[in-house]
C-alpha positions in Angstrom: -22.1 -43.0 -110.3 -25.3 -45.0 -110.2 -28.0 -44.3 -107.6 -28.1 -47.9 -106.5 -24.8 -47.7 -104.7 -24.9 -48.1 -101.0 -22.7 -46.2 -98.5 -20.5 -48.6 -96.3 -21.6 -48.9 -92.7 -19.5 -46.4 -90.6 -17.2 -47.2 -87.8 -14.2 -49.5 -87.2 -16.2 -51.5 -84.7 -19.0 -52.4 -87.2 -16.4 -53.2 -89.8 -14.6 -55.5 -87.5 -17.8 -57.1 -86.3 -18.9 -57.7 -89.9 -15.5 -59.3 -90.7 -15.9 -61.7 -87.8 -19.4 -62.7 -88.9 -19.1 -63.1 -92.6 -16.5 -62.7 -95.4 -16.2 -59.3 -97.1 -17.5 -60.6 -100.5 -20.6 -62.1 -99.0 -21.1 -59.1 -96.5 -21.4 -56.8 -99.5 -24.5 -58.7 -100.6 -26.1 -58.2 -97.2 -25.5 -54.5 -96.5 -28.6 -52.6 -95.5 -28.3 -48.9 -95.3 -29.3 -45.6 -96.9 -28.0 -44.9 -100.4 -24.8 -43.1 -100.9 -25.5 -39.3 -100.4 -24.6 -37.0 -103.2 -25.2 -33.6 -101.6 -24.4 -31.8 -98.4 -28.1 -32.1 -97.3 -28.1 -35.8 -98.1 -25.0 -36.3 -96.0 -26.8 -34.5 -93.1 -29.7 -36.9 -93.4 -27.4 -39.9 -93.6 -25.4 -38.8 -90.5 -28.6 -38.0 -88.6 -29.9 -41.5 -89.5 -26.7 -43.0 -88.2 -26.7 -40.9 -85.0 -30.4 -41.8 -84.1 -29.7 -45.5 -84.8 -26.7 -45.4 -82.4 -28.7 -43.6 -79.8 -31.4 -46.2 -80.1 -28.8 -49.0 -79.9 -27.3 -47.4 -76.7 -30.8 -47.2 -75.1 -31.5 -50.8 -76.0 -28.2 -52.0 -74.5 -28.6 -50.0 -71.3 -32.3 -50.8 -70.7 -32.3 -54.5 -71.7 -28.8 -54.9 -70.1 -30.1 -53.6 -66.8 -33.3 -55.7 -67.1 -31.5 -59.0 -67.8 -28.9 -58.3 -65.2 -31.7 -57.6 -62.6 -33.6 -60.8 -63.6 -30.4 -62.9 -63.4 -28.8 -61.4 -60.3 -32.1 -61.3 -58.3 -33.6 -64.5 -59.3 -35.5 -66.7 -56.8 -33.3 -69.7 -57.5 -30.3 -67.7 -56.1 -32.2 -67.1 -52.9 -32.9 -63.5 -53.4 -35.9 -62.1 -51.6 -38.1 -59.7 -53.3 -38.1 -56.1 -52.1 -41.4 -54.4 -51.4 -41.5 -50.6 -52.0 -44.2 -48.3 -53.5 -42.2 -45.4 -55.1 -38.8 -43.9 -55.3 -38.7 -40.1 -56.0 -35.0 -40.1 -57.0 -35.5 -42.9 -59.5 -38.5 -41.2 -61.0 -36.6 -37.9 -61.4 -33.7 -39.7 -63.0 -35.7 -41.6 -65.6 -37.6 -38.4 -66.5 -34.5 -36.1 -66.8 -32.3 -38.5 -68.8 -34.8 -39.2 -71.6 -35.5 -35.4 -71.8 -31.9 -34.6 -72.5 -31.7 -37.5 -75.0 -34.7 -36.2 -76.9 -33.3 -32.6 -76.9 -30.0 -33.9 -78.2 -31.8 -35.7 -81.0 -34.2 -32.9 -81.8 -31.4 -30.3 -82.5 -29.8 -32.0 -85.5 -33.2 -33.2 -86.7 -34.7 -29.7 -86.6 -31.6 -28.3 -88.3 -31.9 -30.8 -91.2 -35.6 -30.2 -91.6 -35.2 -26.5 -91.7 -32.5 -26.9 -94.4 -34.8 -29.1 -96.4 -37.5 -26.4 -96.4 -35.2 -23.5 -97.4 -36.0 -23.2 -101.2 -34.8 -19.6 -101.4 -32.3 -18.4 -104.1 -32.5 -21.4 -106.5 -30.3 -21.4 -109.6 -33.2 -23.0 -111.6 -36.8 -24.0 -111.0 -38.6 -27.0 -112.5 -42.3 -27.7 -112.2 -43.0 -31.4 -111.6 -46.5 -32.8 -112.2 -47.4 -36.4 -111.3 -49.9 -38.3 -113.4 -51.0 -41.9 -113.4 -48.3 -43.1 -114.1 -45.8 -40.7 -115.4 -44.0 -37.5 -114.5 -44.1 -34.2 -116.4 -41.1 -31.9 -116.1 -41.5 -28.2 -117.1 -38.3 -26.1 -117.1 -40.1 -22.8 -116.3 -37.4 -20.3 -117.5 -36.1 -22.4 -120.4 -39.2 -23.3 -122.3 -38.6 -27.0 -122.2 -41.4 -29.4 -121.2 -41.7 -33.2 -121.5 -43.2 -36.4 -120.1 -41.0 -39.0 -118.4 -42.4 -42.6 -118.4 -41.2 -46.1 -117.5 -39.0 -47.6 -120.2 -38.7 -51.1 -118.8 -39.9 -53.4 -121.6 -43.3 -55.1 -121.1 -41.5 -58.5 -121.8 -39.6 -58.1 -118.5 -42.6 -57.0 -116.5 -44.6 -60.0 -117.8 -41.6 -62.3 -117.0 -41.1 -63.3 -120.7 -37.5 -62.1 -120.6 -34.8 -61.7 -118.0 -34.9 -58.6 -115.8 -32.5 -55.7 -116.7 -30.1 -54.0 -114.4 -32.4 -51.1 -113.7 -35.7 -53.0 -113.8 -38.6 -50.6 -113.1 -36.1 -47.8 -112.4 -35.5 -46.6 -115.9 -37.3 -44.0 -118.0 -37.4 -42.7 -121.5 -36.7 -39.1 -120.5 -34.8 -38.4 -117.3 -34.7 -35.1 -115.5 -31.4 -33.5 -116.5 -29.8 -30.8 -114.3 -26.3 -29.3 -114.0 -24.0 -30.3 -111.2 -23.5 -27.9 -108.3 -26.7 -25.9 -109.0 -29.5 -25.5 -106.5 -32.6 -26.9 -108.2 -36.0 -25.9 -106.8 -38.8 -28.3 -107.8 -42.5 -27.2 -107.6 -44.7 -30.3 -107.2 -48.3 -30.9 -108.0 -50.4 -33.6 -109.5 -53.0 -33.9 -112.2 -55.1 -36.7 -110.8 -54.3 -38.3 -107.4 -51.6 -37.8 -104.8 -48.1 -38.8 -105.8 -44.7 -38.3 -104.1 -41.4 -37.4 -105.7 -38.5 -39.1 -104.0 -34.8 -39.3 -104.9 -32.9 -40.7 -101.8 -29.3 -39.8 -102.9 -30.3 -36.2 -103.2 -32.4 -36.1 -100.0 -35.5 -34.8 -101.7 -39.0 -36.2 -101.0 -42.2 -34.3 -101.3 -45.9 -35.1 -101.9 -47.5 -34.0 -105.2 -51.1 -33.1 -104.4 -53.8 -32.1 -107.0 -54.7 -28.4 -106.6 -51.7 -27.6 -104.5 -48.1 -26.5 -105.2 -45.5 -27.9 -102.8 -41.8 -27.2 -103.2 -38.5 -28.8 -102.4 -34.9 -28.5 -103.5 -31.6 -30.4 -104.1 -28.1 -29.7 -105.2 -25.9 -32.5 -106.4 -22.2 -32.3 -105.8 -21.3 -35.1 -108.3 -22.4 -36.0 -111.8 -24.2 -39.3 -112.3 -27.6 -40.9 -112.6 -29.8 -41.2 -109.5 -33.0 -43.1 -109.3 -36.1 -42.9 -107.2 -39.8 -43.8 -107.3 -43.2 -42.5 -106.5 -43.7 -43.2 -102.8 -47.4 -42.5 -102.5 -49.8 -45.4 -103.3 -51.3 -43.8 -106.5 -53.2 -46.7 -108.1 -52.7 -49.8 -110.2 -49.3 -49.0 -111.7 -47.9 -47.2 -108.7 -44.8 -49.6 -108.9 -44.2 -48.5 -112.5 -43.6 -44.8 -111.9 -39.9 -44.3 -111.4 -37.9 -41.1 -111.2 -34.5 -40.7 -112.9 -32.3 -37.6 -112.3 -29.3 -37.3 -114.5 -26.7 -34.8 -113.2 -24.2 -33.5 -115.8 -21.6 -30.8 -116.3 -22.8 -27.3 -117.2 -21.4 -27.8 -120.8 -23.3 -31.1 -121.2 -26.5 -29.5 -119.8 -26.3 -26.6 -122.2 -26.0 -29.0 -125.1 -28.9 -31.1 -123.8 -31.0 -28.0 -123.4 -30.3 -26.8 -126.9 -31.3 -30.2 -128.3 -34.5 -30.3 -126.3 -35.4 -26.8 -127.6 -34.8 -28.1 -131.1 -36.9 -31.1 -130.5 -39.7 -28.9 -129.1 -39.6 -26.8 -132.3 -39.8 -30.0 -134.4 -42.7 -31.2 -132.3 -44.5 -27.9 -132.8 -43.9 -28.2 -136.6 -45.4 -31.7 -136.4 -48.6 -30.2 -135.1 -49.1 -28.5 -138.4 -48.1 -31.4 -140.7 -50.2 -33.8 -142.7 -49.0 -37.3 -142.0 -49.4 -40.5 -144.1 -51.2 -43.4 -142.4 -48.0 -45.3 -142.2 -46.3 -42.5 -140.3 -49.3 -42.1 -138.0 -49.4 -45.9 -137.3 -45.7 -46.0 -136.4 -45.8 -43.0 -134.2 -49.1 -44.1 -132.7 -47.7 -47.4 -131.6 -45.0 -45.7 -129.6 -47.5 -43.3 -128.0 -49.9 -46.1 -127.2 -47.2 -48.3 -125.5 -46.0 -45.4 -123.4 -49.4 -44.1 -122.3 -52.2 -46.6 -122.9 -50.8 -50.1 -122.7 -50.6 -50.1 -118.9 -54.4 -50.2 -118.6 -55.6 -51.4 -122.0 -52.8 -53.9 -122.5 -50.5 -54.1 -125.5 -53.0 -56.3 -127.4 -55.8 -53.8 -126.8 -57.9 -56.3 -124.8 -57.9 -54.3 -121.6 -58.5 -55.8 -118.1 -62.0 -57.3 -117.7 -63.9 -55.6 -115.0 -61.3 -52.8 -114.6 -60.3 -51.3 -118.0 -62.3 -51.8 -121.2 -60.9 -53.3 -124.3 -60.1 -51.0 -127.2 -60.1 -53.8 -129.7 -63.6 -54.0 -131.1 -64.9 -51.2 -128.9 -67.6 -48.8 -130.0 -65.4 -45.9 -129.4 -62.6 -47.1 -131.7 -64.9 -48.2 -134.4 -67.4 -45.3 -134.1 -67.2 -41.6 -135.2 -63.6 -40.5 -135.2 -64.4 -37.1 -133.6 -65.9 -38.8 -130.6 -62.8 -41.0 -130.3 -60.5 -37.9 -130.3 -62.7 -36.2 -127.7 -62.4 -39.2 -125.3 -58.6 -39.1 -125.6 -58.5 -35.3 -125.2 -60.9 -34.9 -122.3 -61.1 -38.3 -120.7 -64.3 -39.9 -119.4 -65.7 -38.6 -116.1 -66.4 -41.2 -113.5 -63.8 -43.6 -114.9 -60.0 -44.1 -114.8 -59.7 -42.7 -118.3 -57.6 -39.6 -117.9 -57.6 -36.5 -120.1 -54.5 -36.5 -122.4 -55.2 -33.1 -123.9 -52.7 -31.5 -121.5 -50.1 -34.3 -121.7 -49.8 -35.1 -125.4 -49.4 -33.0 -128.5 -51.9 -32.8 -131.3 -49.7 -34.9 -133.4 -49.4 -37.6 -130.7 -53.1 -37.7 -130.2 -53.8 -38.0 -133.9 -51.3 -40.8 -134.1 -52.6 -42.8 -131.2 -56.2 -42.5 -132.3 -55.2 -43.6 -135.8 -53.3 -46.5 -134.3 -56.2 -47.6 -132.1 -58.7 -47.5 -135.0 -56.6 -49.6 -137.3 -55.0 -52.2 -135.0 -56.1 -55.6 -133.6 -59.8 -56.2 -134.6 -60.3 -52.6 -135.5 -60.4 -51.9 -139.2 -61.8 -48.4 -139.5 -59.5 -47.5 -142.3 -59.6 -43.8 -141.5 -57.0 -41.5 -139.8 -56.8 -38.4 -137.7 -54.6 -35.4 -138.5 -53.1 -32.9 -135.9 -55.2 -30.1 -137.4 -58.3 -32.0 -136.7 -57.2 -32.7 -133.1 -56.3 -29.0 -132.6 -59.6 -27.9 -133.9 -61.6 -30.1 -131.5 -59.3 -29.1 -128.6 -59.7 -25.4 -129.3 -63.5 -25.8 -129.6 -63.7 -27.5 -126.2 -61.6 -24.8 -124.6 -63.6 -22.0 -126.2 -66.9 -23.7 -125.0 -65.7 -24.1 -121.4 -66.2 -20.4 -120.3 -69.7 -20.4 -121.8 -70.6 -23.6 -120.0 -69.6 -22.0 -116.7 
């Protein structure tokens, strides 16, 4: 079941009212509600939302009904004479006690839901989630699987050169995959600025703050694909940072986990390989489009005044070691992030080679994973001495 589904508005009265106002087919296009809950906690949140809205509706009807009745019944045109009084102790007691009990009645289910959200004890599995501009890193702590999840909507759709897809800006290359019926604890942090991880169908939303670990949990009762977004304004491409959670059966999860471990072994082997320039260029283009094109553009021209061009730049046409170091460690005081902890040595070698031999850049050289690993290891070894 897709996460974009909406839960029908509850109650026969609302259904009858909607039928009187608009036909069923058209009404479906105008529904406005929370998404269909896929867990017990999500249902609690949905029901709490409905309850509070009904309470607010009741208060609105009573208060404004009394107000409009009083205005109409006691209007000057009907000959009513205004009463003159200073205070009424009985009225003041009533309008203090009634709101108190209303607030207590709303606070009980709200507190119960919040406490349940905070109870991350006894999880079946734990996943560390790290937010970066503008992607998510998922680390399955007990299974040895770690990968980045980035937006997969084609640039042609974003730039309005082709029609928008069904899941425009809500699709990724690597979804978070979890088994159905398992309590999943997520540990959240960030590598640069504040992000927020939010999947409404699963009733999970938590800020990811640099230097802090926050936790949350969810347990889906159904299989399906559920979509969310970063809900903290995190920079230029905040709108391009979706979250996709794919809930599968235990058997499917086990097969997926085995394939990811095999892929990790292959990636580790790639870090010791020597690639041809053609292989590096093909791999580098994929890495560049997933990680660099958002700022530097697909044509390498950057955004004037915000992000520098790579095409014709001194970095991409200068010494290759300096170029690798920029990608590994970023550039302090700028938006250039450090990719040494996000990309493998093979990926960095490929993207550096691609940048140095694309557009107006004709360096003709190439980087290899061993060269990247050597520079990365040297920087890490030098760090303690610098401190």
